[in-house]
MITORVO-275411 format. One line per field, with one value per residue (C-alpha): residue in one letter; residue number from 1; x, y, z. Coordinates in Angstrom, 2 decimals. Each point is the difference from the previous one (the first is absolute). Layout:
REM MITORVO-275411
kevex A;...
lomi NUM;...
east X;...
north Y;...
up Z;...
This chain:
REM MITORVO-275411
kevex M;I;P;D;H;C;R;F;C;K;G;K;L;H;E;G;T;T;E;F;M;A;H;A;A;G;E;V;I;V;I;K;D;V;P;A;Y;V;C;E;Q;C;G;E;A;Y;Y;T;T;G;T;S;R;K;I;D;G;V;M;R;D;A;Q;A;K;K;L;C;M;R;P;L;P;A;G;E;V;S;L;K;G
lomi 1;2;3;4;5;6;7;8;9;10;11;12;13;14;15;16;17;18;19;20;21;22;23;24;25;26;27;28;29;30;31;32;33;34;35;36;37;38;39;40;41;42;43;44;45;46;47;48;49;50;51;52;53;54;55;56;57;58;59;60;61;62;63;64;65;66;67;68;69;70;71;72;73;74;75;76;77;78;79;80;81
east 113.18;-0.30;-3.58;-0.91;-1.67;0.34;-2.07;-0.81;-0.94;-0.07;2.66;2.39;3.39;3.29;3.56;2.08;1.80;-1.06;1.29;-0.82;-0.17;-0.38;1.07;2.73;2.03;-1.42;0.97;-1.78;1.49;-0.37;0.89;0.39;-0.39;-2.20;-1.34;-3.80;-3.19;-1.39;-3.57;-0.11;-3.02;0.75;3.67;-0.58;2.96;-0.10;3.15;1.03;0.84;3.71;-0.13;-1.98;2.67;2.73;-1.96;-0.42;3.76;0.80;-2.53;1.49;3.47;-1.35;-1.72;3.26;1.90;2.18;-0.43;2.13;-2.59;0.33;-1.78;-2.94;-1.44;-3.45;-2.69;-2.69;-3.45;-2.72;-3.73;-0.54;-1.21
north 99.30;0.80;-0.11;-2.14;2.89;3.78;1.72;2.87;-1.57;-3.74;-0.69;-2.94;0.55;-1.31;0.13;2.77;3.21;3.60;3.43;1.53;3.79;2.26;3.33;0.14;2.93;2.31;-2.31;-2.57;-3.44;-2.75;-3.56;-2.16;-3.75;-0.55;-3.58;0.07;-1.75;2.22;0.16;-0.81;2.31;3.21;-0.37;0.29;-1.51;-2.12;-0.58;-2.79;0.90;-0.43;2.33;2.58;-0.06;0.58;2.94;1.43;-0.26;1.81;2.73;0.45;0.36;2.45;2.07;0.10;0.90;-3.11;-1.18;0.75;0.30;0.56;3.24;-0.38;2.63;0.98;2.56;1.35;1.18;1.46;-0.12;2.85;3.19
up 147.34;-3.69;-1.37;-3.03;-1.82;-0.07;2.67;-2.37;-3.34;0.88;-2.65;0.29;1.69;-1.34;1.31;-1.49;0.85;0.24;0.98;3.38;0.06;3.05;1.49;2.65;1.31;-2.68;-2.85;-2.12;0.59;-2.62;0.98;-3.11;-0.48;3.07;0.15;0.13;-0.91;-2.77;-1.26;-3.70;-0.50;1.91;1.01;3.76;1.88;3.15;2.06;2.34;3.59;-0.74;-3.00;1.99;2.69;-2.59;-1.47;3.52;0.56;-3.24;0.85;3.51;-1.55;-2.59;2.70;1.98;-3.21;0.37;-3.60;-3.00;-2.76;-3.70;-0.98;-2.36;-2.32;1.17;-0.61;2.27;-1.01;2.18;-0.68;2.43;-1.73
């Protein structure tokens, strides 16, 4: 069930899309155009059960290296001394 308000800042949620980013198999995976309920104040995203299942499927395929993904330029920075 999707809440009416953001659990973090209490902002109002509206239907929209977002990007989901995670690590899998040593790579950063970005899933674009993910349907979500997005907080208009802080940008926190909430997913339906169906959308969460689709994300899980993509992440399983990424972990198993079964996806053909477009490479993205990226940089890495560490705050460790």
